[in-house]
N, C-alpha and C positions, 0 to 999 in steps of 0.2 A: 600861450598861457601855460605855465608849468602845472603839473599834477600836484595836488596837495600830498604832504607826507602821510604815509599810512599810520594808522593808530598803533602805538607801541604794544598794546595788548594783543592786537591782531598779529603783529609781527612775532610776538612771543609765542602765541598759540600755533602759528603755522611753522615756526622754526626757521623763518627766512633770515637771511643775513643782509645787513645793511651795507651798502657800498662804503668803503672807508672814506671816500671823498664826501659822502653825504652824512656820515655818522657825526653826531654831535660829540664834541670833545667832552670827556668826563671831567667835571670840576669837583673840587672838594665841597662837601655840603657846607652850607652857611653855618657859622658858629663853631667850626672846628679849627682850632689854632694848633700850630705845630708844637711838638714837645720841646720846651726850652727852659733853662734855669732862670728864674727871676732874679733881679739884682737885690742884694741884701741892703737894707737901710743902714746908713753910717752911724746913726745914734744908738744902735743896739748895745746893751750891756753884754757881758760875757755869757750870762745865762741865756738870754734871748738869742744871741748869735749862735751859741752851741745848738739850741733847739732848731733854729733856722737851717743850719748846715746839715743836721741829722735828718730833718724832714725832707729837705730838697734832694738830698742824696738818695733817700729811699724812694721818693715819688718819681724822680728822674729815671731811676733804674726800672721802675714799673711802667714808665712811659705815660704818666697821667698829668704831670705838672706842665704848665705853660706860663708865659710871662703875665698872662691875665690873672693868675692865681697869687700874684705878689701881695696885693692888699689883704687878701684872706690869710695868707701866711704871716703877714705882719701882725695882724690882730691876734692870731693864734699864738705867736711867739711872745707878744706883750702879755697876754693872759697867762701864758705858761710862767713867765717871769714873776708875775703877781702871785700866782699859786705857790711858787717856791718860797716867796717872801712870807706868805701866810703860814706855810708849813713851819718855817723857822720861828715865827712868832708864837705859834701854838706849842712848839717844843719848849720854848723859853718860858711862856706864861701859862700854858694850859688851854684847853678848849672851852673851859667854863670860867666865869667870874662871879663874884658875889656882889649883889646890889647893896645900896645903903640900907634897905630893909632886911638884909640878911638872906635874900633868895639867891639861889644859884641859877644863872642863865647862861645861854650859849654866848661866847665872846664874839666880837665883831670879826676878827680874822677867821674864826671857824665858820661863821655864816658866809663870809666872802669866799672861803675855800669851796664850800658846797656849790655856790653859784658859778664860780670859775670852772669847776670840774664839769658841770653841765655844758657850759659854753665850749670848753675844749673838746668834749665829746662830739658836739654838733659840728664844730669846725673840722674835726678829723673825718666825720662822715661826709661833709661836703667836699673834702679833698680826696675822698676815696681811699682813706688810710685805715678803715676798719674792716674786719672780715665780712660783715653784712653788706657794706657798701661795695666792696669788691665783688661779692657774689651777685649783687644786682647788676653790676656793670657787665658781667659775663652773660647775662640772660638777654642780650640784645637779639632782636629778630634777625633771622638769616637774610642775606642779600637775595635779590630776585634771581640773580644768576645761579646761586647755589641751591635754590629751592627746586624741588621736583616739579615737572610740568603738571598742569592741571589734568585730572583724570578725563579720558575721552578726547583730549586734544590731539592734534596731528603729531605734535612732538612726543606725546605719551605713546601713541601707537607706534611711531618709529623706534622709540626706545625699547618697547616690548618686543618688536620684531627683531631688533639687533640682539636682545638678550636670548630670544628663542633660537636664533642661528648659532649663538655661542654655546648654548646648552646642548645642542644636538651632537651626538657622537658621530665622528666621521665614519663613513662606510668604507670598510677595508675588504677588498675582494681577496679571496685566498689565492695564493700563488699557484700556478699550474705545477703539477708534480712532474718531475723529470726523472725518467728511468735511467739508472746508471747501467752501463754495460757490465756484464758479468765476465769476470776474468777466470776461465777454467784452467789455465795453464799452470797452476801451482803444483 
């Protein structure tokens, strides 16, 4: 009967190495997709296609876009196209209109513009395209391998001993003095 595998925490604390034949192969964590450019839908107008190309180029360079983001990008680009149409409508007719009673109220395109702006902001956050969302992504916890060993563990003691040896100055013994023969024949 084979021995059970040691507890990973024990192996980490003692600093033991696992034989390569018995080491479990590291796999990508679940839910991590490789960086790839999603395919742009064929029905996009010029405005939506331009926004798609602009965003995909920027997100691909930063390494955060995957094929799974295609539907979110699609919704974002369609909202962006609507926002641009609302802006044109507001420039043409104004942000307010007069009712039959003579009251000035916010126009439909102006209300829609406000809603679309909020939706675009949220979709950019989800894609990691805002400064705040990029900052949050940077604050990921360090991997176990790069984390320092637990205080008092064997690995910590070995690390301290290695640092102490490195910090010590080498002992240099003075060289014995050699007397030179005196030449009196000058």
